[in-house]
C-alpha positions as CSV (number, residue, x, y, z in Angstrom):
1,M,19.5,-28.2,16.3
2,I,19.5,-29.5,12.7
3,A,16.5,-31.8,13.6
4,A,14.6,-28.8,15.0
5,Q,15.4,-26.8,11.9
6,A,14.3,-29.7,9.6
7,K,11.1,-30.0,11.6
8,L,10.3,-26.3,11.2
9,V,11.0,-26.5,7.4
10,Y,8.8,-29.5,7.1
11,H,5.8,-27.8,8.8
12,L,6.4,-24.5,6.8
13,N,6.4,-26.5,3.5
14,K,3.2,-28.2,4.6
15,Y,1.7,-24.8,5.5
16,Y,2.8,-23.4,2.1
17,N,1.3,-26.3,0.1
18,E,-2.0,-26.1,2.0
19,K,-2.6,-22.5,3.2
20,C,-0.5,-20.4,0.8
21,Q,-1.5,-22.3,-2.3
22,S,-5.2,-22.1,-1.5
23,R,-4.7,-18.3,-0.7
24,K,-3.0,-17.9,-4.1
25,A,-5.8,-19.8,-5.9
26,A,-8.5,-17.7,-4.2
27,I,-6.8,-14.5,-5.0
28,S,-6.2,-15.5,-8.7
29,K,-10.0,-16.2,-9.0
30,T,-10.8,-12.8,-7.4
31,I,-8.3,-11.0,-9.7
32,R,-10.1,-12.4,-12.8
33,E,-13.4,-11.2,-11.5
34,V,-12.1,-7.8,-10.5
35,C,-10.2,-7.3,-13.8
36,K,-13.3,-8.0,-15.9
37,V,-15.1,-5.1,-14.2
38,V,-12.1,-2.8,-14.2
39,S,-11.4,-3.5,-17.9
40,D,-15.0,-2.7,-18.7
41,V,-14.8,0.6,-16.9
42,L,-11.5,1.5,-18.6
43,K,-13.0,0.7,-22.0
44,E,-15.7,3.3,-21.3
45,V,-13.1,5.8,-20.1
46,E,-11.1,5.3,-23.4
47,V,-14.3,6.0,-25.4
48,Q,-14.6,9.4,-23.7
49,E,-11.0,10.2,-23.6
50,P,-8.6,8.3,-25.9
51,R,-5.5,9.6,-24.0
52,F,-6.4,7.2,-21.2
53,I,-5.8,3.9,-22.9
54,S,-6.2,0.7,-20.8
55,S,-3.0,-1.1,-20.2
56,L,-4.6,-3.8,-18.1
57,N,-3.4,-6.7,-20.3
58,E,-3.0,-10.3,-19.3
59,M,0.5,-11.8,-20.0
60,D,1.7,-15.2,-18.8
61,N,-1.3,-15.6,-16.4
62,R,-0.7,-12.2,-14.7
63,F,-2.2,-8.8,-15.4
64,E,0.3,-6.1,-16.1
65,G,0.3,-3.3,-13.6
66,L,-1.9,-5.1,-11.0
67,E,-0.7,-5.3,-7.4
68,V,-2.3,-7.3,-4.6
69,I,-2.5,-5.2,-1.5
70,S,-4.6,-7.8,0.4
71,P,-7.0,-10.5,-0.6
72,T,-9.8,-7.9,-1.0
73,E,-7.8,-4.9,-2.0
74,F,-5.9,-4.3,-5.3
75,E,-4.2,-1.5,-7.2
76,V,-4.2,-1.3,-11.0
77,V,-1.5,1.0,-12.5
78,L,-2.7,2.6,-15.8
79,Y,0.3,3.4,-17.9
80,L,0.0,6.7,-19.8
81,N,1.7,7.5,-23.1
82,Q,4.1,10.2,-24.1
83,M,6.2,11.4,-21.2
84,G,8.8,12.5,-23.8
85,V,8.8,16.3,-23.5
86,F,9.4,16.3,-19.7
87,N,12.5,15.9,-17.7
88,F,12.4,13.7,-14.6
89,V,13.6,15.7,-11.5
90,D,14.1,14.1,-8.1
91,D,16.3,16.3,-6.0
92,G,15.3,14.6,-2.7
93,S,13.2,17.5,-1.4
94,L,10.1,15.3,-1.4
95,P,11.0,11.8,-0.1
96,G,9.5,9.2,-2.3
97,C,8.4,11.7,-5.0
98,A,9.7,13.4,-8.1
99,V,8.4,16.0,-10.5
100,L,8.1,16.1,-14.3
101,K,9.2,19.4,-15.8
102,L,8.9,20.6,-19.4
103,S,12.3,20.2,-20.9
104,D,11.7,23.4,-23.0
105,G,8.9,26.0,-22.5
106,R,8.4,26.1,-26.3
107,K,7.4,22.4,-26.2
108,R,4.3,23.0,-24.1
109,S,1.9,22.8,-27.0
110,M,3.6,19.6,-28.3
111,S,2.6,17.7,-25.2
112,L,-0.2,15.2,-25.2
113,W,-1.1,16.5,-21.7
114,V,-0.9,20.2,-22.4
115,E,-3.8,21.3,-20.2
116,F,-2.3,19.5,-17.1
117,I,0.9,21.5,-17.2
118,T,1.2,24.2,-14.5
119,A,2.3,27.8,-15.2
120,S,5.8,26.9,-13.9
121,G,6.0,24.0,-16.4
122,Y,5.3,21.0,-14.2
123,L,3.1,18.1,-15.3
124,S,0.6,18.0,-12.4
125,A,-0.1,14.5,-11.1
126,R,-3.1,15.9,-9.2
127,K,-4.7,17.6,-12.2
128,I,-4.4,14.4,-14.3
129,R,-5.8,12.3,-11.5
130,S,-8.7,14.8,-11.0
131,R,-9.6,14.5,-14.7
132,F,-9.3,10.7,-14.6
133,Q,-11.5,10.6,-11.6
134,T,-14.3,12.5,-13.4
135,L,-14.0,10.1,-16.4
136,V,-14.1,7.0,-14.2
137,A,-17.2,8.3,-12.3
138,Q,-19.0,8.7,-15.7
139,A,-17.8,5.3,-17.0
140,V,-19.0,3.5,-13.8
141,D,-22.5,4.8,-14.6
142,K,-22.4,3.6,-18.2
143,C,-20.5,0.3,-18.0
144,S,-22.2,-3.1,-18.2
145,Y,-21.3,-3.8,-14.5
146,R,-22.9,-0.7,-13.2
147,D,-25.0,-2.7,-10.8
148,V,-22.0,-4.1,-9.0
149,V,-19.4,-1.3,-9.1
150,K,-19.4,2.0,-7.1
151,M,-17.0,4.9,-6.9
152,I,-15.7,5.5,-3.4
153,A,-16.2,9.1,-2.4
154,D,-14.2,11.3,0.1
155,T,-10.8,10.6,-1.5
156,S,-8.7,12.2,-4.3
157,E,-7.7,8.7,-5.3
158,V,-9.7,6.8,-7.9
159,K,-11.1,3.9,-6.0
160,L,-13.9,1.4,-6.9
161,R,-15.9,-0.9,-4.6
162,I,-16.9,-4.0,-6.5
163,R,-19.7,-6.3,-5.3
164,D,-19.4,-4.7,-1.9
165,R,-16.4,-7.0,-1.3
166,Y,-13.4,-5.7,-3.1
167,V,-11.7,-2.3,-3.4
168,V,-9.6,-1.5,-6.5
169,Q,-7.5,1.7,-6.8
170,I,-6.8,2.7,-10.4
171,T,-3.6,4.9,-10.6
172,P,-2.5,6.8,-13.7
173,A,1.3,6.4,-14.1
174,F,4.3,6.8,-16.4
175,K,6.7,3.9,-16.9
176,C,10.4,5.0,-16.7
177,T,12.9,2.6,-18.2
178,G,16.5,3.3,-19.1
179,I,17.0,5.7,-16.2
180,W,17.5,5.2,-12.4
181,P,16.4,7.8,-9.9
182,R,19.0,9.9,-8.1
183,S,17.3,9.3,-4.8
184,A,18.1,5.5,-5.2
185,A,21.6,6.1,-6.5
186,H,23.2,4.7,-3.3
187,W,21.9,1.2,-4.3
188,P,23.4,-1.4,-4.4
189,L,25.5,-0.8,-1.3
190,P,29.2,-1.2,-2.2
191,H,30.1,-3.4,0.8
192,I,27.3,-6.0,0.2
193,P,27.9,-8.7,-2.4
194,W,24.2,-9.2,-3.1
195,P,22.6,-9.1,-5.6
196,G,25.6,-9.2,-7.9
197,P,26.4,-7.1,-11.0
198,N,24.2,-9.0,-13.5
199,R,21.1,-8.9,-11.3
200,V,21.7,-5.2,-10.5
201,A,21.8,-4.5,-14.3
202,E,18.5,-6.4,-14.8
203,V,16.9,-4.5,-11.9
204,K,18.0,-1.1,-13.1
205,A,16.8,-2.0,-16.6
206,E,13.3,-2.7,-15.2
207,G,13.3,0.9,-14.1
208,F,10.4,2.3,-12.0
209,N,7.0,3.9,-12.3
210,L,5.8,7.4,-11.5
211,L,2.3,7.2,-9.9
212,S,-0.3,9.9,-9.6
213,K,-1.4,9.3,-6.0
214,E,-1.2,10.8,-2.6
215,C,2.4,10.7,-1.3
216,Y,3.2,8.9,2.0
217,S,5.5,11.7,3.3
218,L,3.2,14.6,2.4
219,N,0.1,13.6,4.3
220,G,-1.6,16.6,5.7
221,K,0.9,19.3,4.5
222,Q,0.6,19.3,0.7
223,S,1.3,22.6,-1.0
224,S,0.2,22.9,-4.6
225,A,3.7,22.3,-5.8
226,E,3.9,19.1,-3.7
227,S,0.5,17.8,-4.9
228,D,1.8,18.1,-8.5
229,A,4.5,15.6,-7.6
230,W,4.6,11.9,-8.7
231,V,5.2,9.0,-6.4
232,L,8.1,6.6,-7.2
233,Q,7.3,2.9,-7.3
234,F,9.6,0.0,-8.0
235,A,7.3,-3.0,-8.3
236,E,8.9,-4.7,-11.2
237,A,12.5,-4.1,-9.9
238,E,11.5,-5.5,-6.5
239,N,10.0,-8.6,-8.1
240,R,13.1,-9.2,-10.1
241,L,15.2,-9.0,-6.9
242,L,13.3,-11.8,-5.2
243,L,13.9,-14.4,-7.9
244,G,15.9,-17.5,-7.0
245,G,16.1,-19.7,-3.9
246,C,13.2,-19.7,-1.4
247,R,12.8,-15.9,-1.4
248,K,9.4,-15.9,-3.1
249,K,8.2,-18.9,-1.0
250,C,9.3,-17.0,2.1
251,L,7.3,-13.9,1.0
252,S,4.3,-16.1,0.3
253,L,4.4,-17.5,3.8
254,L,4.7,-14.0,5.3
255,K,1.7,-12.7,3.3
256,T,-0.4,-15.7,4.3
257,L,0.5,-15.3,8.0
258,R,-0.2,-11.5,7.7
259,D,-3.6,-12.1,6.1
260,R,-4.7,-14.6,8.7
261,H,-3.3,-13.1,11.9
262,L,-2.0,-9.6,11.4
263,E,-4.9,-7.8,9.7
264,L,-5.1,-5.3,12.5
265,P,-6.9,-2.0,13.4
266,G,-5.1,1.0,11.8
267,Q,-3.6,-1.3,9.2
268,P,0.0,-1.1,10.5
269,L,1.1,-4.1,8.3
270,N,0.6,-4.7,4.7
271,N,2.1,-7.0,2.1
272,Y,4.5,-4.3,0.9
273,H,6.1,-4.2,4.3
274,M,6.7,-7.9,4.1
275,K,8.2,-7.6,0.6
276,T,10.5,-4.8,1.8
277,L,11.8,-6.9,4.8
278,V,12.5,-9.9,2.5
279,S,14.8,-7.6,0.4
280,Y,16.6,-6.4,3.6
281,E,17.0,-10.0,4.7
282,C,18.6,-10.8,1.3
283,E,21.3,-8.2,2.1
284,K,21.9,-9.6,5.5
285,H,22.2,-13.1,4.0
286,P,23.8,-12.4,0.6
287,R,24.9,-16.0,-0.4
288,E,22.6,-18.1,-2.5
289,S,23.2,-21.0,-0.2
290,D,21.5,-18.9,2.6
291,W,18.3,-19.2,0.6
292,D,18.3,-23.0,0.1
293,E,15.1,-24.7,1.0
294,N,16.6,-26.0,4.3
295,C,17.2,-22.4,5.5
296,L,13.5,-21.4,5.0
297,G,12.8,-21.5,8.8
298,D,15.8,-19.4,9.7
299,R,15.0,-16.7,7.0
300,L,11.3,-16.5,8.1
301,N,12.3,-16.1,11.8
302,G,14.9,-13.5,10.9
303,I,12.3,-11.4,9.0
304,L,9.6,-11.7,11.7
305,L,12.2,-10.5,14.3
306,Q,13.2,-7.6,12.1
307,L,9.5,-6.8,11.6
308,I,9.1,-6.7,15.4
309,S,12.1,-4.4,15.7
310,C,10.7,-2.0,13.0
311,L,7.3,-1.9,14.7
312,Q,8.9,-1.1,18.1
313,C,11.2,1.6,16.6
314,R,8.2,2.9,14.5
315,R,10.3,3.0,11.4
316,C,10.4,0.9,8.3
317,P,12.6,2.4,5.6
318,H,11.7,1.9,1.9
319,Y,14.2,-0.6,0.4
320,F,15.3,1.7,-2.5
321,L,14.5,5.0,-0.9
322,P,15.6,4.7,2.7
323,N,14.7,8.4,3.5
324,L,11.1,7.3,3.0
325,D,9.6,5.8,6.1
326,L,6.8,3.3,5.3
327,Y,5.3,3.8,8.8
328,Q,5.0,7.5,8.6
329,G,1.6,8.6,9.8
330,K,0.7,5.2,11.3
331,P,-0.8,5.5,14.8
332,H,1.8,4.5,17.5
333,S,-0.8,2.4,19.3
334,A,-1.4,0.4,16.1
335,L,2.3,-0.2,15.6
336,E,2.7,-1.3,19.3
337,N,-0.2,-3.7,19.0
338,A,1.2,-5.1,15.8
339,A,4.6,-5.7,17.5
340,K,2.9,-7.7,20.3
341,Q,0.9,-9.8,17.8
342,T,3.9,-10.5,15.6
343,W,5.9,-11.5,18.6
344,R,3.2,-13.9,19.7
345,L,3.1,-15.4,16.2
346,A,6.9,-15.7,15.9
347,R,7.2,-17.3,19.3
348,E,4.5,-19.8,18.5
349,I,6.1,-20.8,15.2
350,L,9.6,-21.1,16.7
351,T,8.7,-23.0,19.9
352,N,6.1,-25.2,18.4
353,P,6.3,-25.7,14.6
354,K,3.4,-28.1,14.6
355,S,1.2,-25.1,15.6
356,L,1.3,-24.0,12.0
357,E,-1.4,-26.6,11.4
358,K,-3.8,-24.4,13.3
359,L,-2.4,-21.0,12.2
């Protein structure tokens, strides 16, 4: 048993050093190329409208606010200033979303974003995005990369196609630190010892973002009040949770396997699903020793089996907001197909670790 475990870990490490590292290197190169173009577009936006200041800055070899969706798809979060005169309200009526309401009607004229405030005092995510979309469209025509960048039409999101190869979504957002949403107040679960009080304090201090984008749970039935809502996002908090042990290595393996074998019609699986399932696996295996290097095979198998279960049940709850289902709106046939493909992959890895050389 231990010999089989060690064999699997050996082949996973080999896979990590060869396939995962080359994937990372290729993505890093792409990110540099993409960020050059996006920075140029945002510089033009800022000239037209100084309220939209580019926050795409490089720190410690990573770009702040950039998320990799897949090797050809990225999201850049553009942090806006001055949320001050608004109260953050998440009463649970819109899973995964919250609203920003004027703290005092008399402060309307004091807001930097006065023309985007609705009659009932809400700062409209949709109105800000609509204005930003117009500015980006103009900037694309003026920027020095105009020959290689195009705006993607037929969406209310701000999406660019770069060199006909990459898609980048630019999402206006507010960074919220020092508060924690009521809809995530159940976390951490009292009966689970992970992640421990110090890490919990660090995670909550990271806070969350409020994004101006179409909400998962509202697809197809958005009233005007709902389209004014902001989407909750916990990228920095989630990254903080996965520090230590082989957690990040495990996620890197899952992303690489997904990119190579589970890029399927209907896009039932993305990297964010993988990240979510690694967090759940941390709860199931709360001891640090469960994430030692020699447990890598067990953890990977556990996550793949959990993924199959989620796909078969057609439900994958968001880690911090379990009322939000990450599979909502995904075609059932796509989820069934993904469950079959994931099962094939898991069985191959488990029964024949050497097969990783060809995967």
